[in-house]
N, C-alpha and C positions, 0 to 999 in steps of 0.2 A: 504494500500500500504506500501511497504518496500523499502527503498533506502539504498544501500550499497556503500561505497566509500573506495577504497584501496589507500594506500600511502606507501612510503618507498622503492620502487624498485630502480633499477639502475644497473650500471655496476661495477662488482668487479672481483678481481683475484681469482683463485682457492685457497682454504684454508681460505679465508676471510669470514666475517659475514655480514648479513643484517637483519634488523628487519622490517617486514611488519606490517602495521596496517589496520584495517577495522573499519570504523565508520558507525554505522547503525542509521536509523531513521524510524519512522513510527510504524506500528503495530508489533513490535517484542515482543513476549511473553517470550521466553527463549533463552539465549545465548547458551544453550546446543544443540539447533537445528541449530547452525551456524557452518560452517567449511570452510576449505580451499581446493581448487582444483588448478590444474595447467594444462596448455596445452603446451607441448614442441613443437618446430617447426616441422610441418609435421606429428604430432601425435594427437591422441584423448585426450580429457580432462581426467585427472586422479585425483583420490582422494589423498590428501596429509595428512590432519590431521583434527581431530574433537573430539567428545566426545561420550562415550558409554552411554547406558541407565542408568548406575550406576554413570554417571557424571565423569568418569575418561577419561583422554586423550588417544587417540588412533592414530596411525600413519601408514602410508604406510611403508612397509619394507624398501624401498629405502631411507627413511629419518630418520628412527628410530635411536636414539642416537645422531642425529645431529640437528634436528629441535625440537622446543618446542612451543606448542600452549598454549595460555592463554586467559582468558576472561578479557575484559576491560569494566568494568561496567560504568566507567565514560563516555565512548564513545559509550556505548551500542554496543560493537563490540568485536573484537578479535585482538590479536597480534600473530605473528609467528616469533619467533627468529630462524634464520637460521645460523648455524655455520658450519665450515669446508665445505664450498660450493664447489661443483664440477661442471665441465662443463655440466654434464648431468642434473644439476638442472636448467639450462637455460630454461625459459618458461614464458608464461604469467600466472600470479597467480590471482586467482579469489576467492573472498569471496562469500559464498553461505549461504542462509538461507531457510529453509523449514518450511512453515506454515502447520501444520497438521489440517485437518478439516474433519468432517464427509462427507461433500459434495465434497471432493476431495482436495488433497494436492496441494499446490502452491509452486513452487521454484522461489526464487529471486536470482539474480546474480549481483555482482558489474561489473564495466566496465572492470576490469582487469588491472594489472600493470606488466610491463616488468621487469624481472630479467635476467640479462645476466652475466654469469660467464665465463671469458675468460682472458687469459694472453696476 
């Protein structure tokens, strides 16, 4: 089993910054299999940031240049530094981990944390 716990969300004004953290526990093999998603109000969950097979960071076009993902080995998790936040970044943010296995992959999700960008 894998448990993921997000923290660091809140209410900020446009242009401000927030830093999200994800702390993992359980059977986590590689932080490269961990990433961030978000679900804006009334919309489907969407990919935000993660890592390529070459272990480089990758981002959704909407956050490129503003968000930075990093591995947090001390917490067996991730961070997401979000700068120059916009109203359209308002969403519930989720930490996600995929366990790859020959008998079928398993996706684990955190409970989500609210980020609201509003003046």
